[in-house]
A tleap script that builds the chain and sets N, CA, C and O, in Angstrom:
source leaprc.protein.ff14SB
mol = sequence {
  NMET ALA SER THR LYS ALA TYR LEU ASP PHE
  ILE LEU GLU GLN LEU SER GLU THR GLU ASP
  ILE SER PHE ARG PRO MET MET GLY GLU TYR
  ILE LEU TYR CYS ARG GLY ARG VAL VAL GLY
  GLY ILE TYR ASP ASP ARG PHE LEU VAL LYS
  VAL THR LYS GLY ALA SER ALA LEU LEU PRO
  ASP ALA VAL ARG GLU LEU PRO TYR GLU GLY
  ALA LYS GLU MET LEU LEU VAL ASP GLU VAL
  GLU ASP LYS ALA PHE LEU LYS THR LEU LEU
  GLU THR MET ALA ALA GLU LEU PRO PRO PRO
  LYS LYS LYS CLYS
}
set mol.1.N position { 2.416 11.884 -1.728 }
set mol.1.CA position { 3.238 11.603 -2.890 }
set mol.1.C position { 3.160 10.117 -3.206 }
set mol.1.O position { 3.402 9.293 -2.325 }
set mol.2.N position { 2.839 9.768 -4.402 }
set mol.2.CA position { 2.780 8.368 -4.822 }
set mol.2.C position { 4.181 7.884 -5.199 }
set mol.2.O position { 5.075 8.674 -5.504 }
set mol.3.N position { 4.337 6.583 -5.168 }
set mol.3.CA position { 5.620 5.983 -5.544 }
set mol.3.C position { 5.763 5.953 -7.060 }
set mol.3.O position { 4.776 5.902 -7.793 }
set mol.4.N position { 7.006 5.987 -7.509 }
set mol.4.CA position { 7.261 5.956 -8.944 }
set mol.4.C position { 7.458 4.524 -9.418 }
set mol.4.O position { 7.919 3.662 -8.670 }
set mol.5.N position { 7.101 4.290 -10.664 }
set mol.5.CA position { 7.317 2.974 -11.279 }
set mol.5.C position { 8.813 2.691 -11.361 }
set mol.5.O position { 9.223 1.534 -11.270 }
set mol.6.N position { 9.628 3.717 -11.530 }
set mol.6.CA position { 11.080 3.547 -11.614 }
set mol.6.C position { 11.629 2.980 -10.304 }
set mol.6.O position { 12.501 2.112 -10.334 }
set mol.7.N position { 11.136 3.453 -9.155 }
set mol.7.CA position { 11.621 2.928 -7.877 }
set mol.7.C position { 11.151 1.490 -7.685 }
set mol.7.O position { 11.908 0.647 -7.202 }
set mol.8.N position { 9.910 1.207 -8.059 }
set mol.8.CA position { 9.419 -0.166 -8.000 }
set mol.8.C position { 10.303 -1.076 -8.849 }
set mol.8.O position { 10.712 -2.146 -8.397 }
set mol.9.N position { 10.596 -0.656 -10.073 }
set mol.9.CA position { 11.436 -1.462 -10.964 }
set mol.9.C position { 12.822 -1.692 -10.355 }
set mol.9.O position { 13.379 -2.783 -10.472 }
set mol.10.N position { 13.372 -0.671 -9.709 }
set mol.10.CA position { 14.676 -0.809 -9.048 }
set mol.10.C position { 14.608 -1.868 -7.945 }
set mol.10.O position { 15.466 -2.748 -7.875 }
set mol.11.N position { 13.595 -1.784 -7.088 }
set mol.11.CA position { 13.454 -2.754 -5.997 }
set mol.11.C position { 13.223 -4.157 -6.556 }
set mol.11.O position { 13.798 -5.121 -6.051 }
set mol.12.N position { 12.401 -4.283 -7.578 }
set mol.12.CA position { 12.160 -5.598 -8.173 }
set mol.12.C position { 13.450 -6.178 -8.753 }
set mol.12.O position { 13.677 -7.385 -8.667 }
set mol.13.N position { 14.288 -5.339 -9.334 }
set mol.13.CA position { 15.589 -5.809 -9.833 }
set mol.13.C position { 16.455 -6.284 -8.668 }
set mol.13.O position { 17.141 -7.301 -8.776 }
set mol.14.N position { 16.424 -5.551 -7.557 }
set mol.14.CA position { 17.201 -5.949 -6.387 }
set mol.14.C position { 16.689 -7.265 -5.801 }
set mol.14.O position { 17.443 -7.996 -5.158 }
set mol.15.N position { 15.416 -7.563 -6.021 }
set mol.15.CA position { 14.810 -8.800 -5.511 }
set mol.15.C position { 14.808 -9.917 -6.561 }
set mol.15.O position { 14.184 -10.959 -6.362 }
set mol.16.N position { 15.499 -9.697 -7.661 }
set mol.16.CA position { 15.461 -10.660 -8.772 }
set mol.16.C position { 16.038 -12.024 -8.413 }
set mol.16.O position { 15.736 -13.004 -9.095 }
set mol.17.N position { 16.851 -12.124 -7.374 }
set mol.17.CA position { 17.410 -13.409 -6.953 }
set mol.17.C position { 16.511 -14.123 -5.945 }
set mol.17.O position { 16.806 -15.245 -5.532 }
set mol.18.N position { 15.423 -13.480 -5.551 }
set mol.18.CA position { 14.471 -14.054 -4.614 }
set mol.18.C position { 13.323 -14.663 -5.408 }
set mol.18.O position { 12.744 -14.012 -6.277 }
set mol.19.N position { 12.997 -15.916 -5.104 }
set mol.19.CA position { 11.936 -16.602 -5.845 }
set mol.19.C position { 10.549 -16.156 -5.388 }
set mol.19.O position { 10.338 -15.779 -4.235 }
set mol.20.N position { 9.622 -16.214 -6.326 }
set mol.20.CA position { 8.202 -15.993 -6.069 }
set mol.20.C position { 7.901 -14.613 -5.483 }
set mol.20.O position { 7.207 -14.489 -4.474 }
set mol.21.N position { 8.437 -13.580 -6.136 }
set mol.21.CA position { 8.144 -12.191 -5.760 }
set mol.21.C position { 7.088 -11.657 -6.717 }
set mol.21.O position { 7.180 -11.854 -7.929 }
set mol.22.N position { 6.097 -10.987 -6.173 }
set mol.22.CA position { 5.089 -10.348 -7.011 }
set mol.22.C position { 4.678 -9.036 -6.339 }
set mol.22.O position { 5.047 -8.759 -5.197 }
set mol.23.N position { 3.916 -8.250 -7.070 }
set mol.23.CA position { 3.455 -6.974 -6.523 }
set mol.23.C position { 2.072 -6.676 -7.057 }
set mol.23.O position { 1.617 -7.260 -8.041 }
set mol.24.N position { 1.412 -5.746 -6.375 }
set mol.24.CA position { 0.092 -5.282 -6.808 }
set mol.24.C position { 0.022 -3.786 -6.560 }
set mol.24.O position { 0.280 -3.329 -5.447 }
set mol.25.N position { -0.326 -3.015 -7.591 }
set mol.25.CA position { -0.491 -1.572 -7.358 }
set mol.25.C position { -1.727 -1.314 -6.498 }
set mol.25.O position { -2.751 -1.983 -6.637 }
set mol.26.N position { -1.610 -0.334 -5.613 }
set mol.26.CA position { -2.744 0.010 -4.764 }
set mol.26.C position { -2.666 1.483 -4.396 }
set mol.26.O position { -1.785 1.892 -3.639 }
set mol.27.N position { -3.573 2.271 -4.923 }
set mol.27.CA position { -3.712 3.686 -4.613 }
set mol.27.C position { -2.392 4.454 -4.744 }
set mol.27.O position { -2.040 5.232 -3.857 }
set mol.28.N position { -1.670 4.241 -5.830 }
set mol.28.CA position { -0.439 4.965 -6.086 }
set mol.28.C position { 0.785 4.369 -5.421 }
set mol.28.O position { 1.889 4.891 -5.577 }
set mol.29.N position { 0.610 3.295 -4.687 }
set mol.29.CA position { 1.713 2.606 -4.017 }
set mol.29.C position { 1.744 1.163 -4.528 }
set mol.29.O position { 0.950 0.795 -5.394 }
set mol.30.N position { 2.654 0.348 -3.997 }
set mol.30.CA position { 2.794 -1.035 -4.458 }
set mol.30.C position { 2.951 -1.969 -3.269 }
set mol.30.O position { 3.810 -1.753 -2.414 }
set mol.31.N position { 2.124 -3.003 -3.214 }
set mol.31.CA position { 2.205 -4.030 -2.187 }
set mol.31.C position { 3.109 -5.135 -2.728 }
set mol.31.O position { 2.948 -5.567 -3.869 }
set mol.32.N position { 4.065 -5.596 -1.908 }
set mol.32.CA position { 4.995 -6.645 -2.327 }
set mol.32.C position { 4.669 -7.960 -1.634 }
set mol.32.O position { 4.357 -8.001 -0.444 }
set mol.33.N position { 4.750 -9.035 -2.415 }
set mol.33.CA position { 4.467 -10.376 -1.926 }
set mol.33.C position { 5.682 -11.271 -2.134 }
set mol.33.O position { 6.404 -11.138 -3.121 }
set mol.34.N position { 5.895 -12.173 -1.201 }
set mol.34.CA position { 6.900 -13.220 -1.344 }
set mol.34.C position { 6.195 -14.522 -0.999 }
set mol.34.O position { 5.662 -14.681 0.099 }
set mol.35.N position { 6.197 -15.446 -1.940 }
set mol.35.CA position { 5.499 -16.734 -1.768 }
set mol.35.C position { 4.020 -16.526 -1.449 }
set mol.35.O position { 3.437 -17.290 -0.680 }
set mol.36.N position { 3.416 -15.502 -2.031 }
set mol.36.CA position { 2.001 -15.227 -1.835 }
set mol.36.C position { 1.665 -14.507 -0.542 }
set mol.36.O position { 0.496 -14.227 -0.278 }
set mol.37.N position { 2.668 -14.202 0.267 }
set mol.37.CA position { 2.441 -13.529 1.541 }
set mol.37.C position { 2.837 -12.057 1.427 }
set mol.37.O position { 3.863 -11.727 0.831 }
set mol.38.N position { 2.025 -11.183 1.998 }
set mol.38.CA position { 2.351 -9.754 1.988 }
set mol.38.C position { 3.527 -9.539 2.931 }
set mol.38.O position { 3.426 -9.796 4.130 }
set mol.39.N position { 4.644 -9.066 2.380 }
set mol.39.CA position { 5.833 -8.809 3.206 }
set mol.39.C position { 6.077 -7.318 3.412 }
set mol.39.O position { 6.766 -6.927 4.354 }
set mol.40.N position { 5.526 -6.499 2.553 }
set mol.40.CA position { 5.742 -5.063 2.670 }
set mol.40.C position { 5.269 -4.339 1.441 }
set mol.40.O position { 4.319 -4.757 0.779 }
set mol.41.N position { 5.949 -3.235 1.139 }
set mol.41.CA position { 5.540 -2.480 -0.030 }
set mol.41.C position { 6.437 -1.285 -0.283 }
set mol.41.O position { 7.375 -0.996 0.460 }
set mol.42.N position { 6.104 -0.613 -1.357 }
set mol.42.CA position { 6.768 0.626 -1.742 }
set mol.42.C position { 5.782 1.745 -1.435 }
set mol.42.O position { 4.698 1.808 -2.013 }
set mol.43.N position { 6.166 2.618 -0.528 }
set mol.43.CA position { 5.316 3.732 -0.097 }
set mol.43.C position { 6.129 5.018 -0.190 }
set mol.43.O position { 7.162 5.145 0.468 }
set mol.44.N position { 5.682 5.956 -0.985 }
set mol.44.CA position { 6.400 7.224 -1.169 }
set mol.44.C position { 7.868 6.980 -1.496 }
set mol.44.O position { 8.756 7.632 -0.947 }
set mol.45.N position { 8.109 6.035 -2.396 }
set mol.45.CA position { 9.468 5.645 -2.815 }
set mol.45.C position { 10.349 5.224 -1.640 }
set mol.45.O position { 11.547 5.502 -1.611 }
set mol.46.N position { 9.731 4.551 -0.680 }
set mol.46.CA position { 10.451 3.935 0.443 }
set mol.46.C position { 10.099 2.455 0.447 }
set mol.46.O position { 8.937 2.100 0.251 }
set mol.47.N position { 11.080 1.588 0.667 }
set mol.47.CA position { 10.842 0.158 0.768 }
set mol.47.C position { 10.613 -0.163 2.242 }
set mol.47.O position { 11.544 -0.120 3.047 }
set mol.48.N position { 9.367 -0.486 2.590 }
set mol.48.CA position { 8.994 -0.786 3.963 }
set mol.48.C position { 8.549 -2.244 4.051 }
set mol.48.O position { 7.890 -2.756 3.146 }
set mol.49.N position { 8.917 -2.910 5.151 }
set mol.49.CA position { 8.490 -4.294 5.365 }
set mol.49.C position { 7.760 -4.402 6.701 }
set mol.49.O position { 7.932 -3.576 7.598 }
set mol.50.N position { 6.940 -5.449 6.801 }
set mol.50.CA position { 6.207 -5.699 8.033 }
set mol.50.C position { 7.174 -5.962 9.179 }
set mol.50.O position { 8.290 -6.439 8.979 }
set mol.51.N position { 6.720 -5.640 10.377 }
set mol.51.CA position { 7.507 -5.927 11.570 }
set mol.51.C position { 7.232 -7.381 11.967 }
set mol.51.O position { 6.133 -7.714 12.409 }
set mol.52.N position { 8.237 -8.234 11.805 }
set mol.52.CA position { 8.180 -9.621 12.252 }
set mol.52.C position { 9.424 -9.873 13.096 }
set mol.52.O position { 10.342 -9.054 13.118 }
set mol.53.N position { 9.452 -11.011 13.790 }
set mol.53.CA position { 10.634 -11.335 14.596 }
set mol.53.C position { 11.880 -11.399 13.723 }
set mol.53.O position { 12.922 -10.841 14.067 }
set mol.54.N position { 11.761 -12.082 12.599 }
set mol.54.CA position { 12.908 -12.231 11.709 }
set mol.54.C position { 13.371 -10.912 11.115 }
set mol.54.O position { 14.569 -10.637 11.054 }
set mol.55.N position { 12.419 -10.097 10.676 }
set mol.55.CA position { 12.770 -8.796 10.095 }
set mol.55.C position { 13.418 -7.902 11.153 }
set mol.55.O position { 14.391 -7.204 10.868 }
set mol.56.N position { 12.881 -7.926 12.367 }
set mol.56.CA position { 13.447 -7.107 13.448 }
set mol.56.C position { 14.860 -7.564 13.800 }
set mol.56.O position { 15.718 -6.740 14.116 }
set mol.57.N position { 15.106 -8.876 13.746 }
set mol.57.CA position { 16.438 -9.399 14.041 }
set mol.57.C position { 17.432 -9.016 12.941 }
set mol.57.O position { 18.582 -8.684 13.229 }
set mol.58.N position { 16.988 -9.062 11.685 }
set mol.58.CA position { 17.865 -8.739 10.563 }
set mol.58.C position { 18.052 -7.231 10.382 }
set mol.58.O position { 19.047 -6.789 9.807 }
set mol.59.N position { 17.099 -6.453 10.871 }
set mol.59.CA position { 17.155 -4.994 10.765 }
set mol.59.C position { 17.045 -4.376 12.162 }
set mol.59.O position { 16.097 -3.640 12.436 }
set mol.60.N position { 18.007 -4.668 13.050 }
set mol.60.CA position { 17.868 -4.227 14.439 }
set mol.60.C position { 17.845 -2.705 14.624 }
set mol.60.O position { 17.275 -2.208 15.595 }
set mol.61.N position { 18.453 -1.979 13.711 }
set mol.61.CA position { 18.509 -0.518 13.839 }
set mol.61.C position { 17.576 0.200 12.868 }
set mol.61.O position { 17.683 1.411 12.678 }
set mol.62.N position { 16.672 -0.543 12.262 }
set mol.62.CA position { 15.788 0.052 11.258 }
set mol.62.C position { 14.848 1.074 11.890 }
set mol.62.O position { 14.357 0.902 13.005 }
set mol.63.N position { 14.622 2.125 11.145 }
set mol.63.CA position { 13.665 3.153 11.549 }
set mol.63.C position { 12.263 2.609 11.290 }
set mol.63.O position { 12.007 1.995 10.254 }
set mol.64.N position { 11.372 2.835 12.226 }
set mol.64.CA position { 9.968 2.429 12.040 }
set mol.64.C position { 9.211 3.626 11.480 }
set mol.64.O position { 9.263 4.731 12.019 }
set mol.65.N position { 8.512 3.374 10.391 }
set mol.65.CA position { 7.777 4.455 9.734 }
set mol.65.C position { 6.368 3.997 9.403 }
set mol.65.O position { 6.091 2.802 9.302 }
set mol.66.N position { 5.495 4.959 9.238 }
set mol.66.CA position { 4.123 4.671 8.827 }
set mol.66.C position { 4.050 4.740 7.302 }
set mol.66.O position { 4.476 5.730 6.708 }
set mol.67.N position { 3.517 3.705 6.670 }
set mol.67.CA position { 3.388 3.763 5.218 }
set mol.67.C position { 2.365 4.817 4.784 }
set mol.67.O position { 2.512 5.450 3.738 }
set mol.68.N position { 1.342 4.989 5.594 }
set mol.68.CA position { 0.311 6.000 5.355 }
set mol.68.C position { -0.389 6.242 6.683 }
set mol.68.O position { -0.269 5.438 7.608 }
set mol.69.N position { -1.110 7.333 6.781 }
set mol.69.CA position { -1.788 7.689 8.021 }
set mol.69.C position { -2.779 6.611 8.429 }
set mol.69.O position { -3.591 6.162 7.620 }
set mol.70.N position { -2.708 6.202 9.687 }
set mol.70.CA position { -3.629 5.212 10.221 }
set mol.70.C position { -3.136 3.775 10.081 }
set mol.70.O position { -3.810 2.851 10.536 }
set mol.71.N position { -1.993 3.572 9.471 }
set mol.71.CA position { -1.451 2.226 9.267 }
set mol.71.C position { -0.559 1.826 10.439 }
set mol.71.O position { -0.181 2.657 11.265 }
set mol.72.N position { -0.232 0.539 10.492 }
set mol.72.CA position { 0.728 0.041 11.477 }
set mol.72.C position { 2.133 0.431 11.040 }
set mol.72.O position { 2.412 0.588 9.851 }
set mol.73.N position { 3.007 0.583 12.021 }
set mol.73.CA position { 4.399 0.895 11.711 }
set mol.73.C position { 5.043 -0.248 10.934 }
set mol.73.O position { 4.721 -1.419 11.130 }
set mol.74.N position { 5.955 0.125 10.053 }
set mol.74.CA position { 6.726 -0.841 9.289 }
set mol.74.C position { 8.201 -0.476 9.403 }
set mol.74.O position { 8.547 0.619 9.846 }
set mol.75.N position { 9.059 -1.395 9.002 }
set mol.75.CA position { 10.500 -1.169 9.065 }
set mol.75.C position { 11.001 -0.631 7.736 }
set mol.75.O position { 10.692 -1.180 6.678 }
set mol.76.N position { 11.776 0.447 7.795 }
set mol.76.CA position { 12.375 1.019 6.601 }
set mol.76.C position { 13.622 0.219 6.241 }
set mol.76.O position { 14.522 0.054 7.065 }
set mol.77.N position { 13.669 -0.274 5.013 }
set mol.77.CA position { 14.828 -1.036 4.543 }
set mol.77.C position { 15.767 -0.063 3.833 }
set mol.77.O position { 15.455 0.451 2.759 }
set mol.78.N position { 16.913 0.177 4.447 }
set mol.78.CA position { 17.921 1.063 3.863 }
set mol.78.C position { 18.914 0.305 2.993 }
set mol.78.O position { 19.497 0.875 2.070 }
set mol.79.N position { 19.108 -0.980 3.283 }
set mol.79.CA position { 20.118 -1.782 2.593 }
set mol.79.C position { 19.567 -2.341 1.278 }
set mol.79.O position { 19.565 -3.555 1.078 }
set mol.80.N position { 19.107 -1.483 0.398 }
set mol.80.CA position { 18.480 -1.946 -0.836 }
set mol.80.C position { 19.485 -2.318 -1.924 }
set mol.80.O position { 19.090 -2.826 -2.974 }
set mol.81.N position { 20.763 -2.077 -1.695 }
set mol.81.CA position { 21.786 -2.412 -2.693 }
set mol.81.C position { 22.267 -3.858 -2.556 }
set mol.81.O position { 22.884 -4.381 -3.484 }
set mol.82.N position { 22.007 -4.507 -1.441 }
set mol.82.CA position { 22.522 -5.846 -1.139 }
set mol.82.C position { 21.472 -6.908 -1.480 }
set mol.82.O position { 20.587 -7.192 -0.673 }
set mol.83.N position { 21.575 -7.489 -2.673 }
set mol.83.CA position { 20.589 -8.466 -3.133 }
set mol.83.C position { 20.525 -9.696 -2.226 }
set mol.83.O position { 19.440 -10.206 -1.946 }
set mol.84.N position { 21.685 -10.174 -1.767 }
set mol.84.CA position { 21.719 -11.362 -0.911 }
set mol.84.C position { 21.006 -11.090 0.413 }
set mol.84.O position { 20.269 -11.942 0.910 }
set mol.85.N position { 21.224 -9.905 0.983 }
set mol.85.CA position { 20.550 -9.544 2.225 }
set mol.85.C position { 19.037 -9.456 2.016 }
set mol.85.O position { 18.267 -9.958 2.835 }
set mol.86.N position { 18.613 -8.827 0.936 }
set mol.86.CA position { 17.179 -8.694 0.660 }
set mol.86.C position { 16.527 -10.061 0.481 }
set mol.86.O position { 15.405 -10.285 0.936 }
set mol.87.N position { 17.232 -10.967 -0.179 }
set mol.87.CA position { 16.714 -12.327 -0.363 }
set mol.87.C position { 16.521 -12.996 0.995 }
set mol.87.O position { 15.473 -13.587 1.252 }
set mol.88.N position { 17.522 -12.906 1.860 }
set mol.88.CA position { 17.431 -13.495 3.196 }
set mol.88.C position { 16.281 -12.866 3.980 }
set mol.88.O position { 15.508 -13.571 4.629 }
set mol.89.N position { 16.170 -11.550 3.918 }
set mol.89.CA position { 15.120 -10.833 4.638 }
set mol.89.C position { 13.734 -11.303 4.213 }
set mol.89.O position { 12.922 -11.680 5.058 }
set mol.90.N position { 13.459 -11.286 2.919 }
set mol.90.CA position { 12.127 -11.634 2.454 }
set mol.90.C position { 11.804 -13.113 2.636 }
set mol.90.O position { 10.668 -13.461 2.960 }
set mol.91.N position { 12.777 -13.977 2.434 }
set mol.91.CA position { 12.522 -15.404 2.636 }
set mol.91.C position { 12.280 -15.711 4.113 }
set mol.91.O position { 11.449 -16.559 4.440 }
set mol.92.N position { 12.995 -15.032 5.004 }
set mol.92.CA position { 12.772 -15.192 6.444 }
set mol.92.C position { 11.367 -14.751 6.808 }
set mol.92.O position { 10.670 -15.433 7.559 }
set mol.93.N position { 10.957 -13.618 6.279 }
set mol.93.CA position { 9.626 -13.093 6.572 }
set mol.93.C position { 8.536 -14.012 6.021 }
set mol.93.O position { 7.550 -14.288 6.705 }
set mol.94.N position { 8.712 -14.481 4.791 }
set mol.94.CA position { 7.701 -15.349 4.168 }
set mol.94.C position { 7.495 -16.623 4.976 }
set mol.94.O position { 6.379 -17.135 5.057 }
set mol.95.N position { 8.570 -17.138 5.575 }
set mol.95.CA position { 8.458 -18.344 6.389 }
set mol.95.C position { 7.695 -18.080 7.690 }
set mol.95.O position { 7.086 -18.994 8.248 }
set mol.96.N position { 7.725 -16.850 8.169 }
set mol.96.CA position { 7.055 -16.486 9.425 }
set mol.96.C position { 5.589 -16.119 9.249 }
set mol.96.O position { 4.770 -16.372 10.133 }
set mol.97.N position { 5.267 -15.534 8.127 }
set mol.97.CA position { 3.922 -14.985 7.920 }
set mol.97.C position { 2.931 -16.079 7.539 }
set mol.97.O position { 3.304 -17.057 6.891 }
set mol.98.N position { 1.673 -15.918 7.937 }
set mol.98.CA position { 0.667 -16.926 7.597 }
set mol.98.C position { 0.363 -16.909 6.103 }
set mol.98.O position { 0.496 -15.877 5.446 }
set mol.99.N position { -0.047 -18.063 5.573 }
set mol.99.CA position { -0.410 -18.093 4.149 }
set mol.99.C position { -1.668 -17.258 3.910 }
set mol.99.O position { -2.457 -17.027 4.827 }
set mol.100.N position { -1.843 -16.811 2.671 }
set mol.100.CA position { -3.034 -16.000 2.378 }
set mol.100.C position { -4.307 -16.817 2.588 }
set mol.100.O position { -4.321 -18.033 2.397 }
set mol.101.N position { -5.359 -16.133 2.980 }
set mol.101.CA position { -6.646 -16.788 3.173 }
set mol.101.C position { -7.254 -17.138 1.825 }
set mol.101.O position { -7.125 -16.390 0.856 }
set mol.102.N position { -7.908 -18.267 1.778 }
set mol.102.CA position { -8.580 -18.705 0.551 }
set mol.102.C position { -9.799 -17.833 0.290 }
set mol.102.O position { -10.579 -17.554 1.201 }
set mol.103.N position { -9.961 -17.403 -0.961 }
set mol.103.CA position { -11.132 -16.626 -1.325 }
set mol.103.C position { -12.302 -17.562 -1.547 }
set mol.103.O position { -12.148 -18.650 -2.103 }
set mol.104.N position { -13.472 -17.128 -1.107 }
set mol.104.CA position { -14.667 -17.961 -1.245 }
set mol.104.C position { -15.300 -17.773 -2.588 }
set mol.104.O position { -16.320 -18.395 -2.883 }
savepdb mol mol.pdb
quit
């Protein structure tokens, strides 16, 4: 099942207080970026983020799910109604993740 544009729009609205958020469609799903770093995505209308120290600390009881078969586990974000929490989560993750590699 692919993700809906309506769910993406909802998540983007929830992230509207977070600076430098972008997305890219990929095979019916959406990859989410914060400050140019991949932080997670929308998979089957689920908001999943990468497992990092900061994300694990902020989401200690989060369910780990696979975005698709063969992928690494990610954390399911259930608290999608709390804009301030989402801002803290993504900014924490962006500070931890390496910057994108330069294209040649």
